[in-house]
C-alpha positions as a Markdown table, in Angstrom:
| # | Residue | x | y | z |
|---|---|---|---|---|
| 1 | Met | 37.5 | 137.1 | 133.0 |
| 2 | Pro | 39.3 | 133.8 | 133.5 |
| 3 | Ala | 37.8 | 131.2 | 135.8 |
| 4 | Arg | 39.5 | 131.1 | 139.2 |
| 5 | Arg | 41.5 | 128.0 | 139.9 |
| 6 | Pro | 40.6 | 126.2 | 143.2 |
| 7 | Ser | 43.1 | 126.6 | 145.9 |
| 8 | Arg | 45.6 | 123.8 | 146.5 |
| 9 | Gln | 44.0 | 123.3 | 150.0 |
| 10 | Arg | 40.6 | 122.9 | 148.5 |
| 11 | Asp | 42.0 | 120.4 | 146.0 |
| 12 | Glu | 43.5 | 118.4 | 148.9 |
| 13 | Asp | 40.2 | 118.5 | 150.8 |
| 14 | Asn | 38.3 | 117.3 | 147.8 |
| 15 | Arg | 40.8 | 114.4 | 147.3 |
| 16 | Glu | 40.4 | 113.5 | 151.0 |
| 17 | Val | 36.6 | 113.4 | 150.7 |
| 18 | Leu | 36.8 | 111.3 | 147.5 |
| 19 | Arg | 39.2 | 108.9 | 149.1 |
| 20 | His | 36.8 | 108.4 | 152.0 |
| 21 | Ala | 33.9 | 107.9 | 149.6 |
| 22 | Asp | 35.9 | 105.1 | 147.9 |
| 23 | Ile | 36.3 | 103.2 | 151.2 |
| 24 | Gly | 32.8 | 104.0 | 152.5 |
| 25 | Thr | 33.6 | 106.2 | 155.4 |
| 26 | Thr | 33.2 | 109.9 | 156.2 |
| 27 | Pro | 36.3 | 112.0 | 156.9 |
| 28 | Ala | 35.7 | 111.5 | 160.6 |
| 29 | Gly | 36.2 | 107.8 | 160.1 |
| 30 | Val | 32.5 | 107.0 | 160.8 |
| 31 | Pro | 31.0 | 104.4 | 158.5 |
| 32 | Ala | 29.0 | 106.1 | 155.7 |
| 33 | Gln | 25.3 | 105.5 | 156.0 |
| 34 | Asp | 23.7 | 103.2 | 153.4 |
| 35 | Pro | 21.2 | 105.4 | 151.5 |
| 36 | Val | 18.5 | 102.7 | 151.7 |
| 37 | Ser | 18.8 | 102.3 | 155.5 |
| 38 | Glu | 19.0 | 106.1 | 155.9 |
| 39 | Ala | 15.7 | 106.4 | 154.0 |
| 40 | Glu | 14.1 | 103.7 | 156.0 |
| 41 | Ala | 15.1 | 105.4 | 159.2 |
| 42 | Thr | 13.0 | 108.4 | 158.2 |
| 43 | Val | 9.8 | 106.3 | 157.8 |
| 44 | Pro | 7.5 | 107.1 | 160.7 |
| 45 | Ile | 6.8 | 104.1 | 162.9 |
| 46 | Pro | 3.1 | 103.6 | 163.5 |
| 47 | Arg | 2.1 | 103.7 | 167.2 |
| 48 | Asp | -0.6 | 101.7 | 168.8 |
| 49 | Ala | -3.7 | 103.8 | 169.6 |
């Protein structure tokens, strides 16, 4: 059985996502998070007892 070719719309969506990845934004135009700062944001902050 031959592999199904992705739809033209999916091709366009993928190109749009890749274009945003190149300029560092998400498709919504929000600046993409830096992976390091995103990881740092998940580190629990110690609280004073």
